[in-house]
C-alpha positions in Angstrom: -6.1 -26.6 -19.0 -8.1 -26.8 -15.8 -9.2 -23.4 -14.6 -9.6 -22.7 -10.9 -13.0 -21.8 -9.5 -14.1 -18.2 -9.2 -12.4 -16.9 -6.1 -15.5 -16.6 -3.9 -16.5 -20.2 -4.8 -12.9 -21.4 -4.2 -13.1 -19.9 -0.7 -16.4 -21.6 0.0 -15.0 -25.0 -1.1 -12.0 -24.4 1.2 -14.3 -23.4 4.1 -16.3 -26.6 3.6 -13.1 -28.7 3.9 -11.5 -26.8 6.8 -14.5 -25.4 8.5 -13.2 -25.6 12.1 -9.7 -24.4 11.3 -8.7 -20.8 12.1 -8.9 -18.7 8.9 -7.9 -15.3 10.2 -6.0 -14.3 13.3 -5.7 -10.7 14.7 -4.4 -10.5 18.3 -7.0 -12.2 20.5 -9.6 -12.2 17.7 -9.8 -15.5 15.7 -12.4 -16.6 13.2 -12.7 -20.0 11.7 -13.5 -20.8 8.0 -17.0 -21.7 8.9 -17.5 -18.3 10.7 -16.2 -16.3 7.8 -18.3 -18.3 5.3 -21.5 -17.8 7.4 -20.8 -14.0 7.9 -20.0 -13.4 4.2 -23.1 -15.5 3.2 -25.2 -13.3 5.5 -24.0 -10.1 3.8 -24.5 -11.6 0.3 -28.1 -12.7 1.1 -28.9 -9.4 2.7 -27.7 -7.4 -0.3 -29.6 -9.6 -2.7 -32.9 -9.5 -0.7 -32.6 -5.7 -0.5 -32.2 -5.0 -4.2 -28.6 -5.5 -5.1 -28.2 -7.2 -8.5 -25.4 -8.6 -10.5 -22.9 -5.9 -11.2 -24.2 -3.5 -8.5 -21.4 -1.4 -7.1 -20.8 -1.7 -3.3 -18.3 0.5 -1.5 -16.4 -0.7 1.5 -15.2 1.8 4.1 -13.6 0.0 7.0 -10.5 -0.1 9.2 -11.0 -3.6 10.6 -9.2 -6.0 8.3 -11.3 -9.0 9.2 -14.5 -7.1 8.4 -12.9 -6.0 5.2 -12.3 -9.6 4.2 -15.9 -10.6 5.1 -17.2 -7.6 3.1 -15.2 -8.5 0.0 -16.4 -12.1 0.1 -20.0 -11.2 0.7 -20.1 -8.6 -2.1 -18.5 -11.1 -4.5 -21.0 -13.8 -3.5 -23.8 -11.4 -4.3 -22.4 -10.9 -7.8 -21.6 -7.3 -7.0 -18.5 -5.1 -7.5 -16.6 -3.9 -4.5 -14.8 -0.6 -4.2 -12.3 -0.6 -1.3 -11.9 2.6 0.7 -10.1 3.2 4.0 -11.1 5.8 6.6 -7.7 7.5 6.7 -8.2 8.8 3.1 -8.9 12.5 2.9 -12.7 13.2 2.7 -12.2 15.0 -0.6 -10.6 11.9 -2.2 -13.3 9.6 -0.8 -16.0 12.0 -2.2 -14.3 12.1 -5.6 -14.3 8.3 -5.8 -17.9 8.0 -4.6 -19.0 10.6 -7.1 -17.2 8.6 -9.8 -18.8 5.2 -9.1 -22.2 6.1 -7.5 -22.3 3.0 -5.3 -25.7 1.4 -4.6 -24.6 0.3 -1.1 -22.0 1.1 1.5 -20.6 -1.6 3.9 -18.8 -0.1 6.9 -17.4 -1.0 10.2 -17.5 1.2 13.4 -14.7 3.5 12.2 -16.1 3.8 8.7 -19.5 4.5 10.1 -18.1 7.3 12.3 -16.4 8.7 9.2 -19.5 9.0 7.2 -21.8 10.1 10.1 -19.6 12.9 11.5 -17.6 13.9 8.5 -18.3 15.9 5.3 -18.8 12.9 3.1 -22.2 14.1 2.0 -22.4 11.7 -1.0 -22.9 8.8 1.5 -26.3 10.2 2.5 -27.9 9.0 -0.8 -27.2 5.3 -0.4 -28.1 2.5 2.1 -25.5 1.7 4.7 -24.8 -1.7 6.2 -22.7 -1.6 9.3 -20.8 -4.9 10.1 -20.2 -3.7 13.6 -23.6 -4.8 14.7 -23.5 -3.1 18.1 -23.0 0.3 16.5 -25.8 2.9 17.3 -27.2 5.3 14.8 -27.4 8.5 16.8 -27.6 11.7 14.8 -27.2 9.9 11.6 -29.3 11.4 8.8 -28.7 8.9 6.0 -31.3 8.6 3.3 -31.6 5.0 4.1 -29.8 2.6 6.4 -30.2 -1.0 7.5 -28.3 -1.4 10.8 -31.1 -2.9 12.8 -32.4 -5.0 10.0 -28.9 -6.4 9.4 -28.1 -7.2 13.0 -31.3 -9.3 13.2 -30.9 -10.9 9.8 -30.0 -14.6 10.0 -29.9 -16.2 6.5 -26.4 -17.7 6.2 -26.8 -20.3 3.4 -24.6 -19.6 0.4 -26.6 -17.8 -2.3 -26.6 -18.9 -5.9 -25.7 -16.1 -8.4 -24.8 -17.0 -12.0 -21.4 -15.4 -12.7 -19.0 -15.5 -15.6 -15.2 -15.5 -15.4 -15.0 -12.2 -17.3 -17.4 -10.3 -15.0 -16.2 -7.2 -13.3 -15.6 -7.7 -9.6 -13.7 -4.7 -8.2 -12.7 -1.1 -8.7 -9.3 -0.2 -7.3 -8.5 3.5 -7.6 -5.0 4.7 -8.3 -3.3 8.0 -8.9 -4.3 9.8 -12.2 -2.2 12.3 -14.2 -5.2 14.6 -14.6 -5.5 15.2 -10.9 -8.4 12.8 -10.6 -7.9 9.1 -9.4 -8.7 6.5 -12.0 -10.5 3.2 -11.3 -9.1 -0.1 -12.5 -11.9 -2.6 -13.1 -10.9 -6.2 -12.2 -12.3 -9.4 -13.7 -13.1 -12.4 -11.6 -11.0 -15.0 -13.4 -7.9 -12.9 -13.0 -7.9 -13.0 -9.2 -8.2 -16.8 -9.3 -5.4 -17.1 -11.9 -2.9 -15.3 -9.8 -3.9 -17.1 -6.5 -3.7 -20.5 -8.3 -0.3 -19.6 -9.7 1.1 -18.7 -6.3 -0.3 -21.7 -4.5 1.0 -24.1 -7.1 4.4 -22.4 -7.6 5.2 -22.4 -3.9 3.5 -25.7 -3.1 1.4 -24.0 -0.4 -0.4 -26.3 2.0 -3.2 -26.0 4.5 -0.8 -25.1 7.4 0.5 -22.0 5.7 0.7 -18.8 7.8 0.7 -15.6 5.7 1.3 -12.1 7.0 -1.3 -9.4 6.1 0.8 -6.2 5.8 -0.8 -4.4 2.8 -3.6 -1.9 3.0 -7.0 -3.0 1.6 -6.9 0.1 -0.7 -4.5 -1.7 -3.1 -5.0 -4.9 -5.1 -2.0 -6.6 -3.6 -4.2 -7.0 -0.5 -6.0 -9.7 -2.4 -2.9 -12.0 -2.5 -2.4 -11.4 1.2 -5.8 -12.8 2.0 -6.8 -15.3 -0.8 -3.5 -17.3 -0.9 -4.1 -18.6 2.6 -7.9 -18.6 2.4 -7.9 -20.8 -0.7 -5.4 -23.2 0.7 -6.6 -23.8 4.2 -4.0 -21.5 5.8 -4.2 -18.6 8.2 -4.2 -14.8 7.4 -2.1 -13.3 10.2 -3.1 -9.7 10.8 -1.1 -7.3 13.1 -3.3 -6.0 15.9 -2.0 -2.4 15.4 -0.8 -0.4 12.5 2.2 0.6 14.6 3.4 -3.0 14.1 3.9 -2.4 10.4 5.5 1.0 10.9 7.9 -0.1 13.6 10.4 -2.6 12.2 11.2 -3.9 15.7 7.6 -4.8 16.4 7.2 -6.2 12.9 10.1 -8.6 13.4 8.6 -9.7 16.7 5.2 -10.2 15.1 6.6 -12.3 12.2 8.5 -14.4 14.6 5.8 -14.8 17.2 3.2 -15.7 14.6 5.5 -18.2 12.9 4.9 -16.6 9.5 5.8 -18.8 6.6 5.2 -16.3 3.7 5.4 -12.5 3.4 4.2 -10.2 0.6 5.7 -6.7 0.9 7.4 -3.8 -0.9 11.2 -3.7 -0.9 11.2 -0.5 1.2 9.4 -2.4 4.0 11.9 -5.2 3.6 14.7 -2.6 3.9 13.3 -1.4 7.2 13.6 -4.9 8.6 17.2 -5.0 7.3 18.0 -1.9 9.1 17.5 -3.7 12.5 20.1 -5.9 14.1 19.1 -9.2 12.5 19.8 -12.6 14.1 20.2 -15.7 12.1 18.0 -17.5 14.6 15.1 -15.2 13.8 12.4 -16.2 11.2 12.7 -19.9 11.8 9.4 -20.6 10.2 9.8 -18.2 7.3 10.1 -19.8 3.8 9.3 -17.1 1.3 9.4 -13.3 0.9 7.6 -12.1 -2.2 8.7 -8.5 -3.1 6.9 -6.2 -5.5 5.9 -2.6 -6.1 9.4 -1.1 -6.6 12.9 -2.1 -7.6 14.6 -4.7 -5.5 18.2 -3.5 -4.7 21.3 -5.6 -4.9 22.6 -4.2 -1.7 19.5 -5.3 0.2 19.9 -8.8 -1.1 23.6 -8.9 0.0 22.7 -7.7 3.5 19.9 -10.3 3.8 22.0 -13.2 2.5 24.9 -12.3 4.8 22.6 -13.3 7.7 20.3 -15.9 6.2 22.0 -17.2 3.1 19.5 -18.8 0.8 17.5 -20.5 3.7 14.6 -18.1 3.0 13.7 -17.7 -0.7 13.4 -14.1 -1.9 11.2 -13.7 -5.0 11.0 -10.5 -7.1 7.6 -9.9 -8.6 6.7 -7.4 -11.3 3.5 -6.3 -13.0 0.9 -3.5 -13.1 -2.5 -3.4 -11.4 -3.9 -3.2 -15.0 -2.7 -6.8 -15.6 -4.0 -8.0 -12.1 -1.4 -7.9 -9.4 1.8 -9.2 -10.9 2.7 -11.2 -14.0 6.5 -11.7 -13.8 8.5 -13.6 -11.2 12.2 -14.2 -10.4 13.7 -16.4 -7.8 16.6 -14.5 -6.3 19.9 -16.4 -6.1 23.1 -15.8 -4.0 25.0 -14.9 -7.2 22.6 -12.1 -7.9 24.5 -10.1 -5.3 27.1 -9.5 -8.1 24.5 -8.0 -10.5 24.0 -4.3 -11.1 20.2 -4.7 -10.9 17.9 -7.6 -10.0 15.9 -9.0 -12.9 12.1 -9.1 -12.8 12.3 -12.6 -14.3 10.0 -14.2 -16.9 6.2 -14.1 -17.3 4.2 -16.6 -15.3 2.0 -19.2 -17.0 -0.9 -17.5 -18.6 1.1 -14.4 -19.6 3.6 -13.4 -22.2 5.7 -10.3 -22.8 7.8 -8.5 -25.4 10.0 -5.4 -25.5 9.1 -2.9 -28.2 11.1 0.1 -29.5 9.8 3.6 -30.3 9.2 2.6 -33.9 6.9 -0.3 -32.8 9.4 -3.0 -33.6 10.3 -5.9 -31.3 13.7 -5.3 -29.6 16.3 -8.0 -29.7 18.0 -9.1 -26.5 19.8 -6.3 -24.8 18.1 -3.5 -26.5 15.9 -1.1 -24.4 12.3 -0.6 -25.2 8.8 -0.5 -23.6 7.6 -3.7 -21.9 4.3 -5.0 -23.4 2.3 -7.7 -21.5 -0.1 -10.1 -23.1 -2.5 -12.0 -20.9 -6.2 -13.0 -20.8 -6.0 -12.3 -17.1 -5.7 -8.6 -17.5 -8.2 -6.2 -16.0 -11.1 -4.7 -17.9 -9.4 -1.3 -18.1 -10.3 2.0 -16.6 -13.8 2.5 -15.3 -15.9 4.7 -17.6 -12.7 6.0 -19.3 -12.7 4.3 -22.7 -10.2 6.7 -24.3 -7.7 6.2 -21.6 -8.2 2.4 -21.7 -7.7 2.3 -25.5 -4.3 4.1 -25.1 -2.7 1.4 -23.1 -4.8 -1.7 -23.9 -4.2 -2.0 -27.6 -4.7 -4.7 -30.3 -1.6 -6.8 -30.6 0.3 -5.2 -33.5 1.9 -8.5 -34.3 -1.3 -10.4 -34.6 -4.3 -10.2 -37.1 -6.7 -11.0 -34.3 -8.4 -7.8 -33.1 -9.4 -9.5 -29.9 -5.8 -10.2 -29.1 -5.1 -7.4 -26.6 -1.8 -6.4 -25.0 -1.1 -3.9 -22.3 1.6 -1.2 -22.7 3.2 -0.9 -19.3 4.9 2.4 -19.8 8.0 0.8 -18.2 11.3 0.6 -20.0 13.1 -2.7 -20.0 15.2 -5.2 -21.9 15.6 -9.0 -22.2 18.9 -10.3 -20.8 21.0 -13.0 -22.4 19.5 -15.6 -20.0 16.0 -14.7 -21.1 15.1 -12.8 -18.0 13.6 -9.4 -18.2 15.1 -6.3 -16.6 13.0 -3.2 -15.8 14.8 0.1 -16.1 12.2 2.7 -15.0 9.4 4.7 -16.5 8.8 6.4 -19.9 6.4 8.9 -18.3 6.3 10.8 -15.0 4.7 8.1 -12.9 6.7 7.1 -9.9 6.5 4.6 -7.0 7.0 5.7 -3.4 7.3 2.8 -1.0 5.3 0.6 -3.5 2.5 3.1 -4.1 2.0 4.3 -7.7 1.9 8.0 -8.0 1.3 10.4 -10.9 3.3 13.5 -10.2 0.9 15.5 -12.4 -1.9 14.8 -10.0 0.0 16.4 -7.1 1.1 19.3 -9.3 -2.5 20.0 -10.4 -3.7 20.2 -6.8 -0.9 22.6 -5.8 -1.6 24.8 -8.8 -5.1 25.4 -7.3 -3.5 27.1 -4.2 -3.9 30.9 -4.5 -0.3 31.5 -3.7 1.3 29.0 -6.1 2.6 30.6 -9.3 4.6 27.6 -10.7 5.3 24.1 -9.6 7.5 21.1 -10.4 7.6 17.8 -8.5 10.3 15.2 -8.8 11.3 12.0 -7.0 14.7 11.8 -5.4 16.6 9.1 -3.5 17.7 9.4 0.1 20.9 8.0 1.6 19.3 4.6 2.1 18.0 4.3 -1.5 14.4 5.1 -0.5 12.6 7.4 -2.9 10.9 10.6 -1.6 9.0 13.4 -3.3 10.4 17.0 -3.6 8.2 19.9 -4.6 9.8 23.0 -6.2 7.4 26.0 -6.0 7.4 29.6 -7.1 5.0 31.7 -5.0 3.1 34.9 -5.4 3.6 35.6 -1.7 5.5 34.1 1.2 3.7 31.3 3.1 4.1 29.9 6.6 6.1 26.6 6.8 3.8 23.6 6.4 0.9 25.5 4.7 1.3 23.8 1.3 1.6 20.3 3.0 -1.6 21.0 5.0 -3.3 22.1 1.9 -2.5 18.9 0.0 -3.6 16.7 2.9 -7.1 17.9 2.3 -7.1 16.2 -1.1 -4.4 13.5 -1.2 -3.3 10.6 1.0 -0.2 10.9 3.1 1.8 8.7 0.7 1.4 11.4 -2.1 2.6 14.4 0.0 6.1 15.7 -0.9 8.6 15.3 2.0 10.3 18.6 1.0 9.1 21.9 -0.4 11.7 24.1 -2.0 10.8 27.7 -2.7 12.4 29.2 -5.8 12.3 32.6 -7.6 11.8 30.8 -10.9 12.0 27.2 -12.2 14.8 26.4 -14.7 13.6 25.9 -18.2 15.0 24.5 -21.5 15.3 26.5 -24.7 11.9 25.3 -25.7 10.4 26.7 -22.5 9.7 23.4 -20.8 10.7 22.9 -17.1 14.3 21.6 -16.9 13.8 19.0 -14.2 17.4 17.8 -14.4 18.6 21.3 -13.4 16.5 21.5 -10.2 18.8 22.0 -7.3 19.3 19.4 -4.5 16.9 20.4 -1.7 18.1 22.2 1.4 15.7 20.7 3.8 16.4 23.2 6.6 15.7 26.4 4.6 12.4 27.2 6.3 13.5 27.2 9.9 15.8 29.3 12.0 18.7 27.2 13.1 19.0 26.8 16.9 22.0 24.5 17.8 21.5 21.7 20.3 23.3 22.4 23.6 22.7 19.8 26.3 24.3 16.3 26.0 20.9 14.7 25.3 20.1 17.3 22.6 23.5 16.8 21.0 23.3 13.0 21.0 19.8 13.0 19.6 20.8 15.4 16.9 23.7 13.2 15.9 21.3 10.2 15.6 19.0 12.3 13.3 22.0 13.3 11.1 23.1 9.6 10.8 19.6 8.4 9.8 18.8 11.3 7.5 22.3 11.7 6.1 22.5 15.4 6.7 25.2 17.7 8.1 23.4 19.4 10.9 20.1 19.3 12.9 18.7 22.1 15.0 16.2 22.2 17.9 13.5 23.7 15.6 13.9 21.1 12.9 11.1 18.7 12.0 12.1 15.1 11.3 9.6 14.6 8.5 10.3 18.0 6.9 14.0 16.9 6.8 13.0 13.9 4.7 12.0 11.5 7.4 9.2 9.0 6.7 7.7 5.9 8.3 10.5 3.6 7.3 13.5 5.6 8.5 11.5 6.6 11.5 11.8 3.0 12.6 15.6 3.3 12.3 15.5 6.4 14.4 13.5 5.0 17.3 15.7 1.8 17.3 18.9 3.8 17.6 17.4 6.1 20.2 16.4 3.1 22.2 19.9 1.7 22.1 21.6 5.0 22.8 19.4 6.0 25.8 18.3 2.6 27.1 14.6 3.2 26.7 11.7 1.8 24.6 10.4 4.7 22.6 7.1 4.0 20.9 7.1 5.0 17.2 4.0 7.0 17.8 5.9 9.5 20.0 8.0 10.5 17.0 4.9 11.2 15.0 3.4 13.2 17.8 6.7 15.1 18.6 8.6 15.4 15.3 10.4 18.6 16.3 13.8 17.8 17.9 13.2 20.0 20.9 9.8 18.4 21.7 11.3 14.9 21.1 14.0 15.7 23.6 11.3 16.5 26.2 9.5 13.2 25.4 12.8 11.3 25.7 13.6 12.9 29.0 10.1 11.8 30.3 10.7 8.2 29.2 14.1 8.1 30.9 12.7 9.6 34.1 9.8 7.1 34.0 12.2 4.2 33.7 13.9 5.2 36.9 10.6 5.1 38.9 9.5 2.1 41.0 7.7 -0.6 38.9 4.2 0.3 39.9 4.8 3.9 39.1 6.1 2.9 35.7 2.8 1.2 34.8 0.9 4.4 35.7 3.3 6.5 33.6 3.1 4.1 30.7 -0.6 4.5 30.6 -0.3 8.2 30.6 2.2 8.1 27.6 -0.2 5.8 25.7 -3.0 8.3 26.1 -0.8 11.0 24.6 -0.8 13.1 27.8 2.9 14.1 27.7 
């Protein structure tokens, strides 16, 4: 079997072949393969000459996706390990990760630099900083050591030689931990190349491929967004603004305008596209949509195929970050619309799987058990947590070889009659919200540290569209203002881990044994914390009706908050789309995030309607005002 090159070498080989071709495209910004190769070589050489050695940990804190790509390649070429961080993470979480890994270096862009120089991320002050935004100034920056000026003037762009092995550690991606502390998953070099090679071969990807980049760099799925095109001579197509991903209308326009051939995304983002008025003439260039991170629903497939048939191939992927991205795949077929659930398929080449019952015996077809994955392309386990690693990476009980390691996924599943696997959910309390893995215990532990919280239970629930959301049930020592617990959690956790609804109870239901009876927790009343003020004007009434349709609730008052009623980024796109049609205006998604109360959104809507009636020149002036948030 011929093994692909290590991923950074693979990119360099591709860059040599397609040097003048566009490699990444973000709005007006385009970089060729030669430019990315030179810039990543520069970073690698600079790190090596300033003391970075094989295995040195280098943290990346950047918002600019192109600079993130350059940083990853440069760090790998230097033989170092990258730790991806994004500036919108709470400072407490960044500090927790930094304290865990003690990075020798930090690579930042202008936004990342601003975060560390003006925030409370004090751990950064102990390590050298390289800023890839070379025009950035270092005013009032009291870092222990920094290299902005040196790096801007540095010019060595030849590819360095560092002897690396396929099993060397190459990254640390942090995911939610049940103890309240995020855990780092340590990747190995050959495992990235294995997955990228599988995808390129399976889908016959050629040099002209255009792949959308929709996944945050904080998750390992980002690697397939960038390396599938960058190792095949294709183009990484990056939305210019985050609003493009959050607003399904803009996303559809982006995918069409960029002539995207392949998309990686979570099913909930796919569902946000489905909620728009789709046209069979859209997505003319699109060939594949690879979906992973959460269950793919039969109803979504039916709605998609009603418009596009099987012209665009949907592929269901499954796997844990611990086994490097995904290890199962299933080509969705038209007849799958009749299934109760969509299979996760079979293991790809280089992986195998079995289903094991609670007694440790292999399950026959049809019997439910835990899915075990066996692959040499797994990760190295959890960084500096050998006990946790040994609990899920175990010696194969069906082999005499102690080096034969399998991964216990914690997912329940079974093998169907046709040999495909079906995933049926978790054994433990880990959930996925819009593709992001979340340990409910981590959120509960943070809430318990609040002085007013006496007891807490968090569960995941489904909204009317089949999207999951988190609901927190709390028992308090004293009454709290609405929103206080949410604001408290935002100091520690990313937005994706914040419950949409908080339900205050006198006591939590318990079983005879004294454990919390989560099945007996009541359905949340999302409007319990606000005085109901009914809508009165025609605009208020019509807007409230749209809210009720999108959120599937019985009433909405002027004081209600869209996000406290269960709204999130995906059904927010539904809302602005319906508002646009109903009132004949283009409402930016950002306005909903800035004015989530119904009464304030009515005011913003009235301003947009008034602006539309003004002469053309006046409209441009008003649009500029709206974009600056000066409503």
